[in-house]
Each structure stands twice: as C-alpha cells, then as structure tokens.
C-alpha positions in Angstrom: 127.8 80.3 17.1 126.1 81.3 14.0 126.3 79.1 10.6 128.7 81.8 9.3 131.2 81.2 12.2 132.5 77.7 11.4 135.9 77.0 13.0 136.1 74.0 10.4 135.7 76.3 7.6 139.1 77.4 6.0 137.4 80.4 4.2 135.9 81.6 7.4 139.3 81.2 9.3 141.2 83.0 6.6 138.9 85.9 7.0 139.3 85.9 10.7 143.1 85.9 10.5 143.1 88.9 8.1 140.5 90.8 10.5 142.5 89.8 13.6 145.9 91.0 12.1 144.0 94.2 10.8 142.6 94.8 14.5 146.1 94.4 16.1 147.6 96.6 13.3 145.1 99.4 14.1 145.8 99.2 17.7 149.4 99.8 17.0 148.6 102.8 14.9 146.4 104.1 17.6 149.1 103.8 20.1 151.5 105.7 17.9 149.0 108.4 17.3 148.4 108.6 21.0 152.1 109.2 21.6 153.0 105.8 22.8 156.6 104.8 22.3 158.1 101.5 21.1 160.0 101.3 24.4 156.9 101.6 26.6 156.6 98.5 28.9 153.4 96.3 28.4 151.9 95.4 31.7 152.1 91.7 33.0 154.9 91.2 30.1 158.5 91.4 30.1 158.3 93.0 26.7 158.0 96.6 25.4 155.3 97.6 23.1 157.6 97.5 20.1 158.9 94.1 21.2 155.4 92.7 21.3 154.5 94.2 18.0 157.8 92.7 16.4 156.8 89.3 17.9 153.3 89.3 16.4 154.9 90.3 13.0 157.3 87.3 13.4 154.3 84.8 13.5 153.1 84.8 9.9 156.8 85.0 8.9 157.7 81.8 11.0 154.8 79.8 9.3 155.8 81.1 5.7 159.4 80.0 6.3 158.3 76.5 7.7 156.7 76.0 4.2 159.9 76.6 2.3 162.6 75.2 4.6 163.0 72.9 7.8 162.6 75.2 10.9 163.4 73.4 13.9 161.6 73.7 17.4 163.6 75.6 19.8 164.9 73.4 22.7 162.1 73.2 25.2 163.4 75.2 28.0 162.5 78.7 29.3 165.7 80.4 28.3 165.9 78.6 25.0 162.5 79.5 24.1 162.9 83.2 25.1 166.0 83.4 23.0 164.2 81.9 19.9 161.4 84.4 20.3 163.9 87.3 20.8 165.8 86.3 17.7 162.7 86.1 15.5 161.4 89.4 16.8 164.9 90.9 16.1 164.8 89.7 12.4 161.6 91.8 11.8 164.0 94.7 11.8 162.0 97.4 13.3 160.1 98.5 16.3 158.5 101.4 14.9 154.7 100.9 15.5 153.3 102.2 12.3 155.8 100.3 10.3 155.0 97.1 12.3 151.3 97.5 11.6 151.9 97.7 8.1 154.3 94.7 7.9 151.6 92.6 10.1 148.9 93.3 7.3 151.2 92.6 4.4 152.6 89.6 6.1 149.3 88.1 7.2 148.1 88.2 3.5 151.3 86.6 2.4 150.8 83.8 4.9 147.5 83.0 3.3 148.7 83.1 -0.2 151.4 80.7 0.9 149.0 78.3 2.6 146.6 78.2 -0.3 142.8 77.5 -0.7 142.7 73.9 0.5 142.2 73.8 4.4 143.0 69.9 4.4 146.3 70.1 2.8 149.3 68.9 4.7 151.9 71.5 5.6 154.7 72.0 7.9 154.3 73.5 11.6 158.1 73.9 12.2 159.5 70.3 11.1 156.2 68.5 11.8 153.2 67.8 9.7 149.9 69.7 10.2 147.0 70.7 8.2 146.5 74.2 6.6 143.5 75.1 8.8 145.4 73.7 11.9 148.4 76.1 11.0 145.9 78.9 10.5 144.3 78.2 14.0 147.7 78.3 15.7 148.4 81.6 14.0 145.1 83.0 14.9 145.8 82.1 18.6 148.9 84.0 18.7 147.3 87.2 17.3 144.3 87.0 19.6 146.3 86.3 22.7 148.8 88.8 22.0 146.0 91.5 21.2 144.8 90.7 24.7 148.3 91.5 26.0 148.3 94.8 24.1 144.9 95.6 25.6 146.5 95.7 29.1 148.2 98.8 27.9 145.5 100.4 25.8 142.4 99.5 27.9 140.5 98.5 24.8 138.0 95.5 24.7 139.4 92.5 22.7 136.6 89.9 22.8 137.4 86.3 21.6 134.4 84.5 20.2 133.7 80.7 20.9 134.2 79.8 17.2 137.5 81.7 17.3 138.7 79.7 20.4 137.4 76.4 19.0 139.5 77.2 15.9 142.6 78.0 17.9 142.3 74.9 20.0 141.8 72.7 16.8 145.2 74.0 15.7 146.9 73.8 19.0 145.7 70.4 20.3 147.3 68.3 17.8 150.7 69.7 17.9 150.6 70.2 21.7 152.2 66.7 22.1 155.4 68.2 21.0 155.6 70.8 23.7 155.2 68.4 26.6 157.2 69.0 29.8 158.5 65.6 30.8 158.8 66.5 34.4 155.1 67.6 34.7 154.1 64.5 32.7 155.8 62.1 35.1 153.6 63.5 37.9 150.3 63.4 36.3 149.9 60.1 34.4 146.5 59.2 33.1 144.0 60.5 30.6 142.3 63.8 30.6 139.2 64.3 28.5 138.4 67.6 27.3 135.0 68.3 26.2 134.7 71.7 24.4 131.3 73.4 24.8 130.0 73.9 21.3 132.9 72.1 20.0 134.1 68.5 20.1 136.1 66.0 22.4 139.8 65.4 22.9 142.0 63.2 25.2 145.4 63.7 26.4 147.0 60.5 27.3 149.8 61.5 29.6 152.4 58.7 30.0 155.0 57.5 32.6 158.0 58.1 30.2 157.3 61.9 30.3 155.4 62.0 26.8 151.8 62.6 25.9 149.4 61.6 23.1 146.6 63.6 22.0 143.4 62.2 20.1 139.9 63.2 19.4 136.9 61.4 20.5 138.1 59.6 23.7 136.4 56.4 25.1 137.3 56.9 28.9 139.4 59.2 31.1 140.6 59.5 34.7 139.6 63.3 34.6 137.1 65.0 32.6 137.1 68.7 31.8 133.8 70.2 30.3 135.2 73.4 29.2 134.2 76.8 27.8 136.6 77.3 24.7 137.5 80.7 25.5 138.1 80.2 29.0 140.3 77.1 28.3 142.2 78.9 25.6 143.1 81.8 27.8 143.9 79.5 30.9 146.0 77.3 28.6 148.0 80.3 27.2 148.5 81.7 30.7 146.5 84.7 30.4 143.6 83.7 32.9 144.0 82.4 36.2 141.8 79.2 36.3 140.1 80.0 39.7 137.8 82.8 38.1 136.3 80.4 35.3 136.3 77.4 37.6 133.9 79.4 40.1 132.0 80.7 37.2 131.5 77.1 35.9 133.1 77.6 32.8 135.6 74.9 33.5 134.0 72.0 35.2 136.0 69.0 35.9 135.4 65.6 37.5 136.8 62.0 37.5 138.3 59.2 39.8 141.6 61.0 39.7 140.9 64.8 40.2 144.5 65.7 40.9 145.5 65.0 37.4 143.5 68.0 36.3 145.6 70.5 38.5 148.9 68.8 38.1 148.5 68.9 34.2 147.8 72.7 34.0 151.8 73.4 33.2 152.1 70.2 31.0 152.6 72.0 27.9 155.7 74.5 27.4 154.6 77.7 25.7 156.5 79.0 22.6 
C-alpha cells in the first residue's frame, strides 16, 4: 500500500468511488458498442446484463435515499432479499446499457455530494447509524464485486487493491451484525478474530441466542483468521471459493475451536 492509498482517508475513498463507478460505466458502454444486449445472461448470476447494471445504479440511490428518509432492511430471508433487490433495480427505470452508464456516473457524484466532506460524520445505512466513510466503503464493495461479475461476461481484468478491500471491509464489518443468520450463529458460538494483512484487527462474537457482535481490537478468540483483505472480501461476498486462497496461504486459520471458522462462513446474509 502506498501513502496515497489510505483506506481511512475519505478524500481518497471518494476518488476511488468515482473511479470505480466510471470503470463500471465504461464497461457497460463497451458491451453496448460490441453488440451486447441488456437481456444477455451474466455467467454465474441469475441476472441479465441489464439487470446487473440496474442493480449497480440502484446502489448510490439507496444510500442517498437513506440520508433523507427511513429506509428499512428487507426481511433477512433469501426470497425477501431478492424481491427487495428486484424492486430497487426496477425503480431505476431502464436497462439500456448506455443510459445505465450515464446514470451511474451521475448518481455516484450525487451520492458523494449528499455525504459531504466529513468522513467521520454519522449518517444512516438503512435505518442504522454508520459513518460517512463506512457507507462509502459499503458502496465501493458493491461496485467492485459487481464489476467482477460483469468481467465474467466481458473477460476484462478487474483487479482489487489491498487498500480498496480494507476500505470495503471497514464499511461492512460494523454493519454485519445486522445481517446475521440466527440458525448459522447457533451452530458456531464463540469468537472469531480476523486480522487483516496490512490492515487492522476485528472480532466477531457469535452468541448462543443467534446474534453476533463485531468489535475492533480483540483480546482473545476461539478461532483466528490471518487474512489477505482481497481474498477475505471476495470469499465473504460469495465470489471466491475459500479453498484456493486457503491453499495459497491467503487465508490462514488456527485456534482451539477450528470448526467455528468453517461453520461461520455463511453467518452473514448478503443483500
């Protein structure tokens, strides 16, 4: 990581959001120029190309709406989450690839204007409190991971830097307690320590009542995970099978209760 790449610097993260949105938009324009159709399927997703683009456009719009009115989490069940995502994509109003590209660039700029210059300011993520820089990290994670999805269709390279991944995880970790699958939590009670290489330390305290608490700087744990941030981000968001990074040493776990590491893989429900 260079001095310029600072995941704790809101000015840097703003530039990353604009750049990531711009890259995704340019990929949509290239798809259109190559003759791709909004109805073309995206490999490994149940979405079409137009549906994927509309979802990404919906991301800054959701965060803007959350600042001006109460926006509730969808019910944490697969069907409800899918229905929420479908409705937000439908509200975008188009699946035309060039129109989606233009909308994404405009809406990302509007999101940053809405969030303002103070990265430490408290804002809403749905109905919960978060920081401006945390919301920015969550938005960046969505754009990056869905650009990865798009790359399975286009064949382009979409690298994610360590600093980008750390910024995404900084946004996701504090909010992850609101996405706990209670059934999974009851099967893996204990504390998981996550040490991000080049980043910081987090602990997920998984409780017997089906809830979880996330804190920084843990003092003890039942399972430790020394993690490459990019690998952890992609595994956590379901875009990378953990076997490959485990064999490559990018995810290294140990502790008195090693089964917690495997059982907690599906702890958080993805929106």
